[in-house]
C-alpha positions as CSV (number, residue, x, y, z in Angstrom):
1,M,-12.3,-41.8,-0.9
2,N,-12.6,-40.5,-4.5
3,V,-13.3,-36.8,-3.7
4,I,-14.1,-35.9,-7.3
5,A,-16.7,-38.7,-7.5
6,A,-18.1,-37.7,-4.1
7,A,-18.3,-34.0,-5.2
8,R,-20.0,-35.0,-8.4
9,A,-22.6,-37.0,-6.5
10,L,-23.2,-34.1,-4.1
11,N,-23.6,-31.7,-7.0
12,Q,-26.1,-34.0,-8.7
13,K,-28.1,-34.2,-5.5
14,A,-28.0,-30.4,-5.1
15,V,-29.4,-30.0,-8.6
16,Q,-32.2,-32.5,-8.0
17,R,-33.1,-30.9,-4.7
18,N,-32.8,-27.3,-5.9
19,W,-30.2,-26.5,-3.3
20,Y,-28.6,-23.8,-5.5
21,H,-25.2,-25.0,-4.3
22,Y,-22.2,-26.9,-5.6
23,C,-18.8,-28.2,-4.5
24,D,-15.7,-27.3,-6.5
25,P,-12.7,-29.4,-5.5
26,T,-10.5,-27.5,-8.0
27,L,-10.3,-24.6,-5.5
28,A,-10.7,-22.0,-8.2
29,F,-11.3,-19.1,-5.8
30,S,-12.1,-15.5,-6.8
31,D,-10.3,-13.9,-3.8
32,A,-6.6,-14.3,-2.8
33,S,-7.5,-14.6,0.9
34,Y,-8.7,-18.1,0.3
35,H,-5.2,-19.1,-1.0
36,K,-3.6,-17.4,2.1
37,L,-5.7,-19.6,4.4
38,L,-4.8,-22.7,2.3
39,S,-1.1,-21.8,2.7
40,V,-1.6,-21.7,6.5
41,W,-3.4,-25.0,6.5
42,R,-0.7,-26.7,4.3
43,D,2.1,-25.2,6.4
44,K,0.5,-26.4,9.7
45,A,-0.1,-29.9,8.1
46,A,3.6,-30.2,7.5
47,G,3.3,-33.3,5.3
48,R,0.5,-34.9,7.3
49,A,-3.1,-35.4,6.0
50,M,-4.3,-32.3,7.9
51,P,-3.3,-30.2,10.9
52,S,-5.1,-30.4,14.2
53,R,-7.3,-27.7,15.4
54,S,-4.9,-27.0,18.3
55,Q,-2.1,-26.2,15.8
56,I,-3.9,-23.3,14.2
57,S,-4.0,-20.2,16.5
58,A,-5.9,-17.0,16.4
59,R,-2.7,-15.3,15.4
60,D,-2.5,-17.6,12.4
61,L,-6.0,-16.6,11.5
62,K,-5.7,-12.8,12.2
63,D,-6.4,-11.9,8.6
64,F,-9.4,-14.1,8.4
65,L,-10.9,-14.4,11.9
66,R,-13.8,-12.1,11.2
67,N,-15.1,-14.4,8.4
68,I,-14.2,-17.8,10.0
69,L,-16.6,-20.4,11.2
70,L,-15.7,-23.7,12.9
71,F,-17.9,-26.7,13.5
72,E,-17.2,-30.1,15.0
73,R,-18.6,-33.5,14.2
74,V,-19.7,-34.8,17.6
75,A,-21.4,-38.0,16.4
76,K,-21.2,-40.3,13.3
77,D,-23.8,-42.5,11.8
78,P,-25.7,-40.3,11.6
79,S,-23.4,-37.3,11.7
80,R,-24.2,-34.4,14.1
81,Y,-22.3,-31.2,14.2
82,Q,-21.8,-28.4,16.8
83,W,-20.8,-24.8,16.2
84,R,-17.5,-24.1,17.9
85,L,-16.7,-20.6,16.6
86,I,-18.4,-17.9,14.6
87,G,-16.4,-14.9,13.4
88,T,-17.9,-11.4,14.2
89,G,-18.5,-10.8,10.5
90,M,-20.6,-14.0,10.4
91,T,-22.9,-13.3,13.3
92,D,-25.0,-10.8,11.3
93,L,-25.8,-13.7,9.0
94,T,-26.0,-16.7,11.4
95,G,-26.7,-15.1,14.7
96,H,-24.7,-16.1,17.9
97,V,-24.8,-19.8,17.4
98,T,-21.5,-20.8,19.1
99,G,-22.0,-23.9,21.2
100,K,-25.3,-24.8,19.5
101,M,-26.0,-27.8,17.4
102,L,-26.4,-27.4,13.6
103,E,-29.9,-29.0,13.7
104,D,-31.0,-26.2,16.2
105,T,-29.7,-23.4,13.9
106,V,-29.9,-24.5,10.2
107,P,-33.3,-24.6,8.5
108,E,-34.5,-28.2,8.5
109,E,-34.7,-28.4,4.7
110,H,-31.0,-27.4,4.5
111,L,-29.6,-29.5,7.3
112,P,-28.8,-32.5,5.0
113,R,-26.8,-30.3,2.7
114,W,-24.7,-28.9,5.6
115,I,-24.1,-32.4,7.1
116,E,-23.2,-33.9,3.7
117,C,-20.7,-31.0,3.0
118,G,-19.1,-31.4,6.5
119,D,-18.9,-35.2,6.0
120,L,-17.3,-34.8,2.5
121,V,-14.7,-32.4,3.9
122,L,-13.8,-34.7,6.8
123,E,-13.9,-38.0,5.0
124,G,-12.2,-36.6,1.9
125,G,-9.5,-35.1,4.0
126,Q,-8.9,-32.1,1.8
127,P,-10.0,-28.5,1.4
128,L,-13.0,-27.8,-0.8
129,R,-14.7,-24.8,-2.3
130,F,-18.5,-24.4,-2.0
131,L,-20.5,-21.9,-4.0
132,G,-24.2,-21.3,-3.5
133,R,-27.1,-19.1,-2.5
134,V,-27.8,-18.2,1.1
135,H,-31.1,-19.7,2.4
136,I,-31.4,-17.7,5.7
137,S,-34.6,-15.7,6.1
138,G,-33.9,-12.1,5.1
139,R,-30.6,-12.9,3.5
140,E,-31.7,-14.8,0.4
141,Y,-30.2,-12.0,-1.8
142,L,-26.7,-13.2,-1.0
143,D,-24.4,-15.6,-2.8
144,A,-21.7,-17.5,-0.9
145,E,-18.2,-18.6,-1.7
146,N,-16.7,-20.7,1.0
147,L,-13.5,-22.6,1.6
148,F,-14.0,-25.5,4.0
149,I,-10.9,-27.2,5.4
150,P,-10.6,-30.3,7.6
151,L,-8.9,-30.3,10.9
152,A,-8.1,-33.2,13.2
153,N,-8.7,-33.5,16.9
154,D,-5.8,-34.1,19.3
155,N,-6.0,-37.9,18.4
156,D,-5.5,-37.1,14.7
157,E,-9.1,-38.0,13.8
158,P,-10.8,-35.7,11.3
159,S,-13.3,-33.9,13.5
160,F,-13.5,-30.1,12.7
161,V,-14.5,-28.2,9.6
162,M,-13.2,-24.6,9.4
163,G,-14.7,-22.3,6.9
164,L,-13.6,-19.0,5.4
165,C,-16.8,-17.5,4.1
166,R,-17.6,-14.6,1.9
167,Y,-21.0,-13.3,1.0
168,T,-21.9,-11.0,-1.9
169,P,-25.2,-9.6,-3.1
170,R,-26.6,-11.6,-6.1
171,T,-26.5,-9.7,-9.3
172,S,-29.5,-11.5,-10.7
173,D,-32.3,-13.4,-9.1
174,S,-33.2,-15.4,-12.1
175,M,-32.9,-19.1,-12.5
176,E,-31.0,-18.4,-15.7
177,S,-28.2,-16.8,-13.6
178,W,-27.8,-20.0,-11.6
179,E,-27.8,-22.1,-14.7
180,N,-25.0,-20.0,-16.1
181,E,-23.0,-20.6,-12.9
182,L,-23.5,-24.3,-13.2
183,A,-22.5,-24.2,-16.8
184,S,-19.1,-22.9,-15.7
185,I,-18.3,-26.0,-13.6
186,P,-16.0,-28.5,-15.2
187,G,-18.1,-31.3,-16.7
188,A,-16.6,-34.0,-14.5
189,L,-18.1,-32.3,-11.5
190,L,-21.8,-32.5,-12.6
């Protein structure tokens, strides 16, 4: 899969559908903790396409666990995902959704975006950065910067998406602010 082309297609769809969201495969993070998690992921992969979920322990994630989420693709064509883990720092935003299906917890109009992002991470087989606005009732004032990494099941099939998520209050609510963020994306990604 050409991840750059797939990210570009997802970004174009996001603009058309006013998702206020984009995928950045360049991994240009604003916080060093993302790079720490990437190092754990790469070390555990040990030259393979990706590590398995069972290879990454809570001890490996101790610096991030509060802001980690994990969901599993439990069906393909069409893809369906189930929440497997939500860090304590995330439950204020998402609620206690561990064990629930995405379609039961994500607003219907945003479910396609979540599924497409999960599929892109798993099918692309590489970590991706996602930036966007939060679309959860009462939390619309937040912006998100997330690292999503693929993990395999015990049969080495890409099945899990782990996210390190950070949310910050938006400095401006104007459309102009979002257009400025989009303008900073490398042209090849739009």
